C-alpha positions as CSV (number, residue, x, y, z in Angstrom):
1,M,-36.7,43.5,-39.4
2,A,-37.5,43.3,-35.5
3,N,-34.7,41.2,-34.7
4,R,-32.3,43.6,-36.4
5,Y,-34.2,46.6,-34.9
6,D,-33.5,44.8,-31.3
7,A,-29.9,44.4,-31.9
8,R,-29.2,48.2,-32.9
9,A,-31.4,49.4,-30.0
10,M,-29.1,47.1,-27.6
11,A,-25.8,48.3,-29.3
12,K,-27.1,51.8,-28.7
13,R,-28.0,51.5,-25.1
14,A,-24.6,49.6,-24.5
15,E,-22.8,52.8,-25.8
16,Y,-24.0,54.6,-22.7
17,L,-22.4,52.1,-20.3
18,G,-18.7,52.4,-19.2
19,P,-16.9,49.3,-19.5
20,E,-17.3,48.2,-15.9
21,R,-21.1,48.4,-16.2
22,R,-21.1,46.5,-19.6
23,R,-18.5,43.6,-18.5
24,P,-21.1,41.6,-16.7
25,L,-23.6,41.9,-19.7
26,V,-20.9,40.9,-21.8
27,L,-20.1,37.8,-19.6
28,D,-23.5,36.7,-19.4
29,A,-23.7,36.8,-23.4
30,A,-20.4,34.9,-23.7
31,L,-21.2,32.2,-21.0
32,E,-23.4,30.1,-23.4
33,I,-21.2,30.5,-26.3
34,F,-18.3,29.0,-24.2
35,A,-20.5,26.2,-22.6
36,D,-21.7,25.0,-25.9
37,G,-18.6,25.3,-28.1
38,G,-15.6,25.4,-25.8
39,F,-12.9,27.8,-26.4
40,S,-11.8,27.3,-29.9
41,D,-15.5,27.6,-31.4
42,A,-16.1,30.6,-29.4
43,S,-15.2,34.3,-31.1
44,M,-15.2,37.6,-30.5
45,Q,-17.6,38.3,-33.0
46,A,-20.2,35.9,-32.0
47,I,-20.0,37.2,-28.2
48,A,-20.4,40.8,-29.8
49,D,-23.4,39.8,-31.6
50,R,-24.9,37.9,-28.7
51,A,-24.1,40.9,-26.7
52,G,-25.6,43.5,-29.1
53,V,-22.4,45.5,-29.3
54,S,-19.6,46.1,-31.8
55,K,-16.3,44.3,-31.3
56,A,-14.5,47.5,-30.7
57,V,-16.8,48.1,-27.6
58,L,-16.0,44.5,-26.6
59,Y,-12.4,45.1,-26.8
60,D,-13.0,48.2,-24.7
61,C,-14.4,45.8,-22.2
62,F,-11.7,43.2,-22.4
63,P,-8.6,44.3,-24.2
64,G,-7.2,40.8,-23.9
65,G,-9.8,39.3,-26.1
66,K,-11.7,36.1,-25.7
67,Q,-9.0,34.6,-23.2
68,E,-9.5,37.4,-20.8
69,I,-13.4,36.7,-21.2
70,Y,-12.9,33.0,-20.7
71,N,-10.7,33.6,-17.7
72,A,-13.3,36.1,-16.3
73,L,-16.1,33.5,-16.6
74,L,-13.8,30.7,-14.8
75,E,-13.4,33.4,-12.0
76,R,-17.2,34.3,-11.8
77,G,-18.1,30.7,-11.8
78,E,-15.5,29.5,-9.5
79,Q,-16.8,32.3,-7.1
80,T,-20.3,31.2,-7.2
81,F,-19.5,27.6,-7.0
82,M,-17.2,28.1,-3.8
83,E,-20.1,30.0,-2.2
84,H,-22.5,27.3,-3.0
85,M,-20.2,24.1,-1.9
86,T,-18.8,26.2,1.1
87,Q,-22.1,26.6,2.4
88,A,-23.2,23.1,1.9
89,L,-20.0,21.6,3.4
90,G,-20.4,23.8,6.5
91,R,-23.7,21.8,7.0
92,T,-21.7,18.6,6.9
93,A,-19.3,19.4,9.6
94,R,-21.0,17.4,12.2
95,L,-22.3,14.7,9.9
96,P,-21.2,11.0,9.6
97,V,-19.2,10.6,6.6
98,D,-21.9,8.8,4.6
99,E,-24.5,11.5,5.1
100,G,-21.9,14.1,4.8
101,L,-20.9,12.9,1.4
102,E,-24.5,12.5,0.2
103,L,-25.2,15.9,1.1
104,G,-21.9,17.2,-0.7
105,I,-22.5,15.2,-3.8
106,S,-26.4,16.5,-4.0
107,S,-25.3,19.9,-3.5
108,F,-22.4,19.5,-6.2
109,L,-25.2,18.3,-8.7
110,E,-27.6,20.9,-7.6
111,Y,-25.2,23.6,-8.6
112,A,-24.8,21.8,-12.3
113,E,-28.7,22.0,-12.3
114,L,-28.8,25.7,-11.2
115,H,-26.2,26.8,-13.3
116,P,-25.5,24.6,-16.1
117,H,-23.6,26.7,-18.3
118,S,-21.1,27.8,-16.0
119,F,-20.7,24.0,-14.7
120,R,-19.9,23.1,-18.4
121,V,-17.4,26.1,-18.5
122,I,-15.6,24.9,-15.4
123,F,-15.9,21.1,-15.5
124,G,-16.4,20.7,-19.3
125,D,-13.8,20.2,-22.1
126,V,-11.7,23.2,-22.6
127,G,-11.7,22.7,-26.3
128,T,-8.3,24.0,-27.2
129,R,-4.7,23.1,-26.8
130,D,-3.5,26.4,-25.7
131,L,-1.5,25.7,-22.7
132,D,-2.3,29.2,-21.1
133,V,-6.1,28.5,-21.4
134,I,-5.8,24.9,-20.0
135,K,-3.8,26.0,-17.0
136,S,-6.4,28.4,-16.2
137,A,-9.3,25.7,-16.4
138,E,-7.0,23.8,-14.3
139,R,-6.3,26.3,-11.6
140,T,-9.9,26.5,-11.0
141,R,-10.7,22.9,-10.5
142,E,-7.6,22.7,-8.3
143,R,-8.9,25.3,-6.0
144,I,-12.3,23.5,-6.1
145,I,-10.6,20.1,-5.2
146,E,-8.7,22.1,-2.5
147,L,-11.7,23.1,-0.7
148,L,-13.0,19.4,-0.6
149,T,-9.4,18.3,0.3
150,A,-9.5,20.3,3.5
151,R,-13.0,19.1,4.5
152,T,-11.7,15.3,3.9
153,R,-8.3,15.9,6.2
154,D,-10.7,17.5,9.0
155,V,-13.0,14.5,8.9
156,M,-9.8,12.1,9.1
157,R,-8.3,14.2,12.0
158,R,-11.5,14.0,13.9
159,S,-11.8,10.1,13.2
160,G,-8.1,9.5,14.6
161,V,-7.1,8.3,11.0
162,D,-3.5,8.8,9.7
163,Q,-3.5,11.8,7.3
164,S,-1.4,10.1,4.6
165,P,-1.0,12.1,1.6
166,I,-2.4,9.3,-0.5
167,F,-5.9,10.0,1.0
168,D,-5.8,13.4,-0.6
169,F,-6.8,11.4,-3.9
170,F,-10.2,10.9,-2.2
171,P,-11.5,14.3,-3.1
172,R,-10.3,14.0,-6.6
173,A,-12.1,10.8,-7.0
174,I,-15.3,12.3,-5.3
175,V,-15.1,15.4,-7.6
176,A,-14.6,13.3,-10.9
177,V,-17.7,10.9,-10.1
178,S,-19.9,13.8,-9.3
179,E,-18.8,15.6,-12.6
180,E,-19.8,12.4,-14.4
181,M,-23.0,12.3,-12.6
182,A,-24.0,15.9,-13.1
183,R,-23.4,15.2,-16.9
184,W,-25.3,12.2,-16.9
185,L,-28.3,13.7,-15.0
186,I,-28.3,16.6,-17.5
187,R,-28.6,14.2,-20.2
188,M,-31.3,12.0,-18.2
189,P,-33.8,14.5,-16.6
190,D,-36.3,11.7,-15.7
191,V,-33.7,10.2,-13.3
192,A,-34.3,11.8,-9.7
193,R,-31.0,13.1,-8.1
194,E,-31.4,12.0,-4.5
195,P,-31.9,8.2,-5.1
196,A,-28.8,8.4,-7.5
197,V,-27.0,10.1,-4.9
198,Q,-27.8,7.5,-2.2
199,V,-26.6,4.8,-4.6
200,V,-23.2,6.0,-5.3
201,V,-22.6,7.0,-1.6
202,M,-23.3,3.4,-0.6
203,W,-20.8,2.4,-3.3
204,M,-18.2,4.6,-1.9
205,M,-18.9,3.9,1.8
206,K,-17.8,0.0,0.9
207,G,-14.5,1.4,-0.1
208,F,-14.0,3.7,2.8
209,E,-14.8,0.9,5.0
210,K,-12.3,-1.6,3.6
211,L,-9.3,0.9,3.6
212,I,-10.3,2.3,7.1
213,P,-11.9,0.1,9.2
214,N,-13.0,2.8,11.7
215,E,-16.4,3.3,13.2
216,A,-16.2,7.2,12.4
217,W,-16.9,6.4,9.0
218,R,-20.4,5.1,9.5
219,G,-22.7,6.5,12.2
220,T,-20.2,8.2,14.6
221,R,-20.8,11.9,14.8
222,P,-17.4,13.6,15.3
223,V,-17.2,16.1,18.3
């Protein structure tokens, strides 16, 4: 009885909010649903129930239905992720590559810890074969990779390394490894983040040193 009363009270209060003020509340309610079940398993009714509103109110906020809600969650998650990583990458600008990698990967994992549902929406299985939905998720990931690619190119330029397009693969590999580390650490809460990051960075640096025999990859600080 209490839960039914609470749902009615939430729905009644929501009636007094305009769509713009209600949209963030709907997104908060939808986030966990999309994170847990992907796009296909999410439904407008489930989102409406979680938000404490009717489906009519939900469509008033998002006329495009659950795809519009999903795209809005991607956009919001991308913004918070970019803000988080931009601050972190700004601190790596004058660090040696090994230290910069350690800070960057650790910050990536920190985002997953602080925003696990947003992380799963951005980097998890989309959960549908709908090409429009898949393309939306891919665009978000590509913008994130572009941010890291720009940082990699800057390091290579400062190190005097030829900026061959083949090296643009490195940021993709770093993101892929960071994604899997984040998923693993979420499943293994007893594993400390920093020692795990240090081991992965040592492994990556061995590869960098074989491909690019340049002192800038270890210890030399760019100017």
